[in-house]
C-alpha positions as CSV (number, residue, x, y, z in Angstrom):
1,M,85.4,62.1,-24.8
2,K,85.4,59.4,-22.1
3,K,83.5,56.1,-23.1
4,E,80.6,55.5,-20.5
5,Q,81.2,52.2,-18.6
6,D,78.9,49.6,-20.1
7,K,78.4,47.5,-17.1
8,A,79.5,46.9,-13.4
9,V,78.8,44.8,-10.7
10,A,79.5,45.0,-6.7
11,L,80.3,42.1,-4.7
12,K,80.2,41.9,-0.9
13,Y,81.8,39.3,1.3
14,E,82.6,39.2,4.9
15,R,85.0,36.5,5.7
16,G,83.8,34.2,8.5
17,K,80.3,35.5,8.2
18,D,79.3,35.0,4.5
19,P,79.4,31.5,3.0
20,A,80.3,33.1,-0.2
21,P,80.7,36.5,-1.9
22,R,77.2,37.8,-3.2
23,V,76.2,40.5,-5.7
24,T,75.0,43.6,-4.0
25,A,74.7,46.1,-7.3
26,K,74.8,45.7,-10.7
27,G,73.9,48.0,-13.6
28,R,74.5,49.4,-17.1
29,G,75.4,52.9,-18.3
30,V,74.7,55.6,-15.8
31,V,74.1,53.1,-13.1
32,A,77.3,51.2,-13.8
33,E,79.1,54.8,-13.5
34,R,77.5,55.3,-10.2
35,I,78.6,52.1,-8.9
36,L,82.0,52.7,-9.8
37,A,82.0,56.4,-8.4
38,I,80.6,55.2,-5.0
39,A,83.6,52.3,-5.1
40,R,86.1,55.1,-5.7
41,E,84.6,57.4,-2.9
42,H,85.3,54.4,-0.5
43,N,88.5,53.5,-1.8
44,I,87.1,50.0,-2.9
45,P,89.3,48.4,-5.5
46,I,88.1,48.2,-9.0
47,R,89.0,44.9,-11.1
48,Q,88.5,45.3,-14.9
49,D,87.8,41.8,-16.3
50,K,85.3,41.6,-19.0
51,A,85.0,37.7,-18.8
52,L,84.5,37.9,-15.0
53,L,82.1,40.8,-15.5
54,D,80.0,39.1,-17.8
55,A,79.6,36.1,-15.7
56,L,78.9,37.9,-12.5
57,Y,76.3,40.1,-14.4
58,R,74.2,37.2,-15.0
59,L,73.7,36.7,-11.3
60,D,70.8,38.4,-9.5
61,I,71.2,41.0,-6.9
62,N,71.7,39.2,-3.7
63,E,72.7,35.8,-5.3
64,E,75.7,34.1,-4.2
65,I,78.4,33.6,-6.6
66,P,78.5,30.1,-8.1
67,E,81.2,27.6,-7.2
68,D,82.8,27.8,-10.7
69,L,83.8,31.3,-10.0
70,Y,85.3,30.7,-6.2
71,R,88.8,30.3,-7.6
72,V,88.9,33.6,-9.7
73,I,87.1,35.6,-6.8
74,A,89.4,34.2,-4.1
75,E,92.4,35.3,-6.2
76,V,90.6,38.9,-6.4
77,L,90.0,39.1,-2.5
78,A,93.5,37.6,-1.7
79,F,95.0,40.7,-3.7
80,I,92.7,43.1,-2.0
81,Y,93.6,41.7,1.4
82,R,97.3,41.9,0.6
83,M,96.9,45.6,-0.8
84,N,94.9,46.6,2.6
85,R,97.6,45.0,4.6
86,M,100.3,46.9,2.8
87,K,98.5,50.1,3.1
88,A,98.0,49.5,6.8
89,E,101.6,48.8,7.3
90,R,102.6,52.2,5.6
91,S,100.2,54.1,7.9
């Protein structure tokens, strides 16, 4: 039997528009599973990192990430941008 996802957090960031990424959704149990399902439906990358998840989960919905998380989130976003570029080049 598959273990239910304990927690999930969704972020949104539009380069050039947003000053910093912000939390757009978060939840536990069934809500976490739904957040992940929506991400999969829209081909949004999912990162599994318990320490990062715990830090982000403390934030409120619509709250910008704190400066101490900028570096790790920048690394995640850079990875996503590279993956999207590679995918576009193959199409």
